[in-house]
C-alpha positions in Angstrom: -5.6 17.2 5.3 -6.2 13.6 4.4 -5.8 10.6 6.7 -2.8 9.6 4.6 -1.2 13.0 5.2 -1.7 12.5 8.9 0.0 9.1 8.6 2.9 10.8 6.8 3.2 13.5 9.5 3.1 10.8 12.3 -0.3 12.1 13.7 -1.8 8.6 13.0 0.3 5.4 13.4 0.7 3.0 10.5 2.5 -0.3 9.8 5.1 1.1 7.4 6.9 -1.3 5.0 9.0 1.2 3.0 9.7 4.9 2.8 11.6 7.4 0.8 11.7 11.2 0.8 8.8 11.3 -1.6 6.8 8.1 -1.1 5.4 5.8 1.6 4.2 2.3 1.7 2.1 0.9 4.6 -0.3 -1.9 5.3 -4.0 -1.4 4.7 -5.7 -1.9 8.1 -8.7 -3.4 6.4 -7.0 -5.6 3.8 -8.5 -7.7 1.1 -5.7 -10.2 1.6 -2.8 -10.6 4.0 0.0 -8.2 2.9 -2.3 -5.7 1.2 -0.2 -2.5 1.0 -1.0 1.1 0.1 1.6 3.1 -1.7 1.3 6.9 -1.7 3.1 10.0 -2.7 3.9 12.2 0.3 2.7 15.2 -1.6 -1.1 15.2 -1.2 -2.8 15.0 -4.6 -6.4 13.7 -4.8 -6.5 12.2 -8.3 -3.6 10.0 -9.4 -3.6 11.3 -12.9 -3.2 14.9 -11.6 0.3 13.9 -10.2 3.1 15.4 -12.4 4.8 13.0 -14.7 8.0 12.7 -12.8 6.3 12.0 -9.4 3.9 9.6 -11.1 6.7 7.6 -12.6 8.5 7.6 -9.3 5.4 6.4 -7.5 5.0 3.5 -9.9 8.7 2.6 -9.6 8.5 2.7 -5.8 5.4 0.5 -6.0 7.2 -2.0 -8.1 10.0 -2.3 -5.5 7.5 -2.7 -2.7 5.6 -5.3 -4.7 8.7 -7.4 -5.1 9.1 -7.4 -1.3 5.4 -8.3 -0.8 5.8 -11.2 -3.3 8.9 -12.5 -1.4 7.2 -12.2 2.0 3.6 -13.3 1.3 2.9 -16.6 -0.5 0.9 -15.6 -3.6 0.9 -16.2 -7.4 1.2 -12.4 -8.1 0.8 -9.0 -6.6 -2.2 -7.2 -8.1 -2.2 -3.5 -8.6 -5.3 -1.3 -8.3 -6.0 2.4 -8.2 -9.6 3.4 -7.2 -9.2 6.6 -5.3 -12.7 7.2 -4.0 -12.2 6.3 -0.3 -9.4 8.8 0.6 -8.7 12.1 -1.3 -5.0 11.3 -1.6 -3.7 9.3 -4.5 -2.8 5.8 -3.6 -1.9 2.5 -5.2 -3.2 -0.8 -3.8 -0.7 -3.8 -3.9 -2.7 -6.9 -3.2 -1.1 -10.4 -2.9 -3.4 -12.6 -5.0 -3.9 -16.2 -5.9 -7.4 -15.7 -7.5 -9.0 -12.9 -9.5 -11.5 -12.6 -6.7 -8.8 -11.6 -4.3 -8.9 -8.1 -6.0 -12.7 -7.7 -5.4 -13.1 -4.6 -3.3 -16.8 -5.4 -2.7 -16.0 -8.5 -0.7 -15.7 -8.4 3.1 -12.3 -7.1 4.3 -10.1 -9.0 6.7 -9.8 -7.8 10.3 -6.2 -8.5 11.4 -5.0 -7.6 14.9 -2.4 -4.9 15.4 0.0 -7.8 16.2 -0.7 -9.6 13.0 -0.2 -6.3 11.0 3.1 -5.6 12.8 4.3 -9.1 12.0 3.3 -8.8 8.3 4.9 -5.4 8.0 8.1 -6.8 9.5 8.1 -9.7 7.0 7.7 -7.3 4.1 10.4 -5.0 5.4 12.8 -7.9 5.9 12.1 -9.0 2.3 13.0 -5.5 1.0 16.4 -5.4 2.6 
């Protein structure tokens, strides 16, 4: 069971920003930028391109909705999208508020926000989605 499946089941807490029956979006606890969100299917599949077509399309549409909330809540030029999939064996999409191309560099040092900062950021994004 992946760490993301444990988040879905409630075994591990997360700063959730949006959720449906099939998908979940929550803040990355080691973000590249403030407002960095992970969007996942609730069904555990390791490789994003192994997801069936309907679920893949649903994941991307859900990510688009979440990205609109991120853009409203976090000052940025655009919300970048990245799929890497090496860190956790559960397909996930990164939504990263960005002002520079370098904001999407996964080799750079990650931010270390407090739980309070994460909670406040998640609340801002949730409010922007309603």
